[in-house]
C-alpha positions in Angstrom: 66.0 132.2 67.6 65.8 130.0 63.9 66.2 126.9 64.6 63.5 124.2 64.9 64.5 121.7 68.1 65.3 118.1 67.0 64.2 115.4 69.3 66.6 114.7 72.3 68.3 111.4 72.9 66.1 109.1 75.6 66.1 105.5 75.3 67.8 104.1 71.4 64.5 101.7 71.4 61.6 104.4 73.2 63.4 107.1 70.6 62.7 105.0 67.6 59.2 103.9 67.6 58.3 107.0 69.7 59.9 109.6 67.0 59.0 108.1 63.8 55.7 106.7 64.5 54.4 110.6 66.1 57.0 112.4 63.0 53.9 113.1 60.3 55.0 115.4 57.4 52.7 116.2 55.3 52.3 117.3 51.2 52.0 120.1 49.6 51.6 121.0 45.8 55.4 120.6 45.4 56.1 116.6 47.0 57.8 114.2 45.0 55.1 111.8 44.5 51.2 112.8 42.6 47.8 110.9 43.5 48.6 108.5 40.2 52.3 107.2 42.0 52.5 104.7 44.3 52.9 106.5 48.2 56.6 106.3 49.0 59.0 107.6 52.7 62.6 109.0 52.6 64.7 107.3 55.2 68.7 109.1 55.1 70.9 107.5 57.6 73.8 109.8 59.1 77.1 108.6 60.9 77.9 111.4 63.4 79.0 110.0 66.7 82.8 111.1 66.7 83.6 108.0 68.5 80.9 105.3 67.7 82.5 102.4 65.4 80.8 101.1 62.5 77.8 100.1 62.1 75.9 97.9 59.8 71.7 99.9 59.7 68.4 96.6 58.4 65.7 97.2 57.5 62.8 94.7 57.1 64.8 92.0 58.1 66.9 93.1 55.8 70.5 94.3 55.1 69.8 98.4 54.0 72.8 99.4 54.7 76.6 97.4 55.6 79.6 98.5 57.0 78.9 102.8 57.5 81.7 104.4 58.8 82.4 108.2 60.8 81.3 110.6 58.5 79.4 108.8 56.2 75.7 109.3 55.2 73.2 106.9 52.8 71.7 109.3 50.6 67.9 108.9 49.8 66.2 105.3 51.2 62.7 105.3 48.9 60.8 103.0 50.5 56.5 102.6 50.5 54.7 104.7 52.7 53.7 102.8 56.3 55.7 100.4 58.4 58.8 99.7 58.7 61.2 97.2 61.2 65.0 98.7 61.1 68.3 97.3 62.7 71.2 99.3 63.7 74.0 96.9 65.0 77.7 98.2 65.7 81.1 96.4 63.8 83.5 95.8 67.4 87.5 95.1 66.8 87.0 91.4 65.8 84.9 91.9 64.2 81.7 90.3 65.6 78.4 92.9 66.0 76.4 94.0 68.8 73.0 95.6 68.5 72.7 98.7 69.6 68.7 100.1 68.1 67.0 96.5 68.3 64.1 95.8 65.7 62.2 98.5 65.6 58.8 98.5 64.1 57.9 102.5 62.3 55.9 104.2 61.3 56.4 106.3 57.8 54.2 108.6 56.2 53.8 108.9 52.7 55.7 112.2 50.9 58.3 112.3 54.0 61.8 112.4 54.4 63.7 111.1 57.6 66.6 112.3 58.4 67.7 109.6 61.4 71.1 111.2 62.7 73.2 108.7 65.5 75.3 111.5 66.9 76.5 112.2 71.1 79.7 109.6 72.2 79.1 105.6 72.4 81.4 106.0 75.8 78.4 107.8 77.1 76.2 105.6 77.1 73.9 104.5 80.3 75.7 107.5 81.4 71.8 110.0 81.7 74.3 112.9 79.8 72.6 114.9 77.3 75.9 114.1 75.1 75.4 110.2 75.4 75.1 108.4 72.0 72.0 108.0 70.7 69.7 108.5 67.6 68.3 112.4 66.2 65.3 111.7 64.4 64.7 115.0 61.3 61.9 115.1 59.7 60.8 117.6 57.0 57.8 116.8 54.0 60.0 115.1 50.5 60.1 118.1 47.9 61.5 118.2 44.6 63.2 122.2 45.7 62.8 125.0 42.4 66.4 126.1 43.7 67.4 124.4 46.7 66.8 123.8 50.2 69.0 123.3 53.1 68.6 122.4 56.1 71.8 122.3 59.1 72.2 120.2 61.7 74.7 120.9 64.8 75.5 117.4 65.7 78.5 117.6 67.3 78.6 117.0 70.2 81.9 118.8 71.0 81.1 121.8 70.0 80.2 125.3 72.1 76.2 127.0 71.0 77.4 128.7 67.2 75.9 130.6 65.0 75.2 129.5 61.0 75.8 132.5 58.3 75.1 131.3 54.2 76.5 133.9 52.0 77.4 134.9 48.7 80.7 133.9 48.7 83.1 137.2 50.5 79.8 138.7 51.7 81.2 140.6 55.1 79.7 138.6 58.2 79.2 141.8 59.9 76.1 142.9 58.0 75.1 140.0 57.1 71.9 138.0 58.5 72.7 134.9 60.0 71.3 131.4 58.3 70.7 130.3 62.3 71.8 131.7 65.2 72.5 130.7 68.7 72.7 126.4 67.3 74.0 124.2 70.8 73.9 120.6 70.1 71.7 118.5 68.7 69.4 121.2 67.2 68.9 121.6 63.8 67.6 124.6 61.8 64.4 124.8 59.3 65.1 124.2 56.2 64.8 126.6 53.8 64.5 127.3 49.6 67.6 128.8 48.6 68.3 129.9 45.0 70.8 127.6 43.6 74.4 128.7 43.0 77.4 129.6 45.0 78.3 129.7 48.9 80.2 130.3 51.5 79.6 128.3 54.5 80.8 130.3 57.6 80.1 129.3 61.8 80.8 131.7 64.2 80.6 132.1 67.9 77.2 132.9 69.2 76.8 137.4 68.1 80.2 137.4 67.4 81.1 136.7 63.9 84.3 138.0 63.8 85.1 134.7 64.9 85.3 132.4 62.6 85.1 129.0 63.7 85.2 127.0 60.3 84.8 128.6 56.8 84.1 126.7 53.9 85.6 128.4 51.2 82.6 128.5 48.1 79.9 125.5 47.8 78.5 124.8 44.4 74.5 124.4 45.3 72.6 123.3 42.4 69.5 123.7 41.2 67.8 120.6 42.1 69.7 120.3 45.3 67.6 119.1 48.9 70.8 119.3 51.5 70.6 118.0 54.7 74.5 119.2 56.4 75.9 117.7 59.6 78.7 119.4 61.7 80.7 117.2 62.5 82.8 116.5 65.3 86.3 117.0 63.3 88.8 114.1 64.2 90.9 114.6 62.2 95.0 117.3 62.5 93.3 121.6 62.2 92.2 123.5 63.2 88.8 124.1 62.8 86.6 121.8 66.1 84.5 120.4 62.9 83.8 118.9 58.8 80.7 119.6 57.1 79.0 115.4 56.5 76.5 117.2 53.7 74.3 114.8 52.6 73.1 115.0 48.5 70.5 113.0 48.7 72.3 111.2 46.6 75.3 110.5 47.6 77.4 112.5 50.8 80.6 114.1 50.8 82.6 115.8 54.1 83.6 119.6 53.2 86.5 120.5 55.2 87.3 124.3 56.4 89.3 126.0 53.2 91.9 126.9 54.8 92.2 123.5 56.9 95.9 122.6 58.4 98.2 119.5 58.3 100.1 118.1 62.1 103.1 116.4 62.5 104.8 115.1 65.4 108.7 115.1 65.9 110.5 111.3 67.3 114.2 111.2 68.4 115.2 107.3 67.7 119.1 107.0 66.7 120.6 105.7 69.9 123.8 107.4 69.6 123.0 110.9 68.2 122.8 114.4 69.9 120.5 115.7 70.7 119.4 117.7 67.6 117.1 120.9 66.6 115.1 120.5 64.1 114.7 123.0 61.0 112.2 124.1 59.2 112.3 125.5 56.1 115.9 126.7 56.6 114.0 128.5 60.1 115.8 127.2 63.6 113.0 126.9 66.4 113.2 128.9 68.7 114.4 128.0 72.5 111.3 127.5 73.5 109.9 125.2 71.0 109.2 121.0 70.9 111.6 121.0 68.0 114.1 122.1 70.7 117.0 120.1 71.6 115.1 116.8 71.0 117.5 114.5 72.7 116.7 110.3 71.9 114.0 108.7 72.9 112.2 112.3 73.4 109.3 113.2 71.1 107.0 115.8 70.6 103.1 116.1 70.5 101.2 117.2 67.3 102.0 120.1 65.6 99.9 122.0 63.7 101.2 124.0 60.1 99.4 125.3 57.3 99.1 122.0 54.1 102.2 122.8 52.2 105.5 121.6 51.2 108.0 121.7 53.5 112.1 121.6 54.0 113.1 119.4 57.2 116.8 119.2 58.3 118.8 118.5 61.4 121.1 120.4 63.7 123.1 119.0 66.8 121.8 120.9 69.4 124.2 123.4 70.5 126.7 123.5 67.6 127.8 126.9 66.7 127.9 126.9 63.6 125.2 124.5 63.7 126.7 120.7 62.0 123.6 120.0 59.8 123.1 116.1 60.3 123.2 115.7 55.3 121.3 112.9 55.8 118.8 114.0 58.0 117.5 116.5 55.5 113.8 116.1 53.8 111.4 117.4 51.7 108.0 117.2 52.4 104.6 117.6 51.0 102.3 117.7 54.3 97.6 117.4 52.7 95.7 119.4 55.0 93.5 116.9 57.4 95.9 114.3 57.7 98.3 114.0 60.8 101.9 112.5 60.8 104.9 111.2 62.2 108.6 112.3 61.3 111.3 110.0 62.9 114.5 110.8 62.6 115.6 106.4 62.8 119.1 105.0 62.1 122.9 104.0 64.1 125.2 106.6 62.7 128.6 104.5 63.6 127.6 101.5 61.9 129.0 102.5 58.9 125.0 102.3 56.4 122.9 104.2 54.5 120.7 103.5 56.6 120.0 106.8 58.8 117.1 109.5 57.4 114.7 111.3 58.7 111.3 109.1 58.3 107.9 110.1 57.4 104.9 108.1 58.2 101.1 109.7 57.3 99.4 108.8 60.7 95.5 107.1 59.2 93.1 106.0 60.9 93.7 107.8 64.3 89.8 108.1 65.2 89.4 107.1 68.7 86.7 105.0 69.3 84.8 104.2 72.6 84.4 100.2 71.4 87.8 99.3 70.0 91.9 99.9 71.5 94.0 100.1 68.5 97.3 99.9 68.2 100.3 100.6 65.6 104.1 98.9 65.6 106.8 100.6 63.5 110.3 98.6 63.4 112.7 101.4 63.4 115.8 99.3 64.7 118.5 99.2 63.0 119.8 96.0 65.0 116.3 93.4 65.5 117.0 92.5 61.2 112.7 91.0 60.3 110.6 91.0 62.8 107.5 89.0 64.3 104.9 91.0 66.4 102.3 89.6 68.4 99.6 90.6 71.1 98.0 88.1 73.5 96.6 87.8 76.2 99.0 85.7 78.0 103.3 86.4 77.5 103.6 83.3 75.2 103.8 83.9 71.8 101.2 81.7 69.7 100.0 81.7 66.4 97.0 82.2 66.9 97.4 85.9 68.6 97.2 89.2 66.2 100.4 88.4 64.7 102.3 90.6 61.7 104.9 88.6 59.7 108.0 89.4 58.3 108.0 92.8 59.6 111.5 95.1 58.2 113.3 97.8 58.6 111.0 101.1 58.1 107.7 98.5 58.5 104.6 99.4 59.8 101.8 97.6 60.6 99.5 100.4 60.5 96.7 101.1 63.5 95.1 97.8 64.2 91.6 97.8 65.8 92.1 95.2 69.2 89.7 94.2 71.5 90.2 95.7 74.9 92.0 94.2 77.7 94.8 93.2 79.0 97.3 92.5 76.3 100.8 92.1 76.7 102.9 92.9 73.4 106.1 90.5 72.7 108.6 91.0 68.9 110.4 88.2 68.3 113.1 87.8 65.4 111.0 87.0 62.2 109.6 82.8 62.1 111.5 82.5 66.2 108.5 82.4 68.8 111.3 81.2 71.2 112.9 84.1 70.7 110.9 87.6 72.5 113.5 90.6 71.9 111.2 93.1 72.7 108.3 92.2 75.9 106.5 90.6 77.4 105.2 94.5 77.6 101.9 94.1 79.5 99.7 96.2 78.3 96.1 97.2 79.6 94.3 98.0 75.7 91.1 100.4 77.0 88.2 101.4 74.9 89.0 104.3 72.8 92.5 104.5 73.1 95.1 104.7 70.5 98.6 103.3 71.2 101.5 103.7 68.9 105.2 101.6 70.0 108.7 102.0 67.9 110.7 99.6 68.1 114.5 101.6 68.6 117.9 100.5 69.3 118.7 100.8 72.5 122.6 100.2 74.6 120.8 100.0 77.8 118.3 97.6 77.0 119.6 94.1 77.7 118.8 92.8 74.3 120.2 95.6 72.7 115.9 96.8 71.2 113.2 98.2 73.3 110.3 100.4 72.5 108.7 104.2 73.2 104.7 104.8 73.1 104.3 108.0 71.6 99.8 107.7 72.0 98.2 106.7 75.4 
């Protein structure tokens, strides 16, 4: 097995103190410093924990990196060799911080690069589970390669053991040798020098190169590149289980599967419309499709489709020939790795031009263990402009989370909220004494996303109600 296993996550403080002070790196003739230059060590920091919040990193008591979010790395940070202190603070939903790695004294050797990868699951902290959040440290000599140097880490706690192939573009994997085989979380391959040039990174199931779970397409690796690549959990749309977080020393980038799809879901929110079928590119849905016979208040799960341009049409279910609701036709471009919600909104009987198939992009949908995420979309033709409150009690007040003057088709976007019991209330704009929707009691738990859609509802006492598209 051509892999070097990285240090396992243990108690965060003891891991950093023991691992970094004990990771020595000898220099050689191709190191970045010489006998006439000051001696330096190098740090690269990676946020690869799929459910952890953004973090601040402190070095020697001063902020070194701020707001480092998931799938971001620092590039190489040059520091004098010797003793330093590092501290990591998690940024909570209310903007406060919580120290997750206390100020820890580290001994950094000269001409050595320390790749500190925060990975695992924050929700499992304290559980003793091997998949729990913790830093992994991979130390290696700080080289200036003549060609390029590449090292790959399995940093996804959700992905199985895999083989990694790095080949010329289009090479047949059935005859290729893997770059590393049987790599499981949180292993790292050896750091290997390769000629500069164009490569294709493919990740397959172990010992079965015919099952490719990630394909980078063609990636150019320039001369002098020193890449550390973390395969991280894909929290975006699409079928690939991972993305590649590449730190090239001077910058970082995310490489997604070359055929990454988009995700779209559909919700029926027109109270006086019959059940409908949603047609895609002129094709009717099959009777067992989630897009067949969608009734008022129904919504689908996310459906994965190839990225590209689409034509959506809505036909009345059960009609022959099909009665198409012209106002609900839509042309849309769906981008790879993005999620979308298509809402059939309006009121057919009011004679107003408010009927449409309304598509919104679903951004910031990554589930974070330390916060609840909440989104509100205004799809009620009757409510007018509204204010939206998220309160610890059932009474709207100025110190609650508030969105003011939200119009028809307005979207709060995703708000990060401190977990706990909350009440959601919708009032006419500027009128907190009149609660049109709610108080709706919501147990907002960490790691959840709740999308609320305000709709016309003739069965409600106020004529409006709300549906939830998520947990």
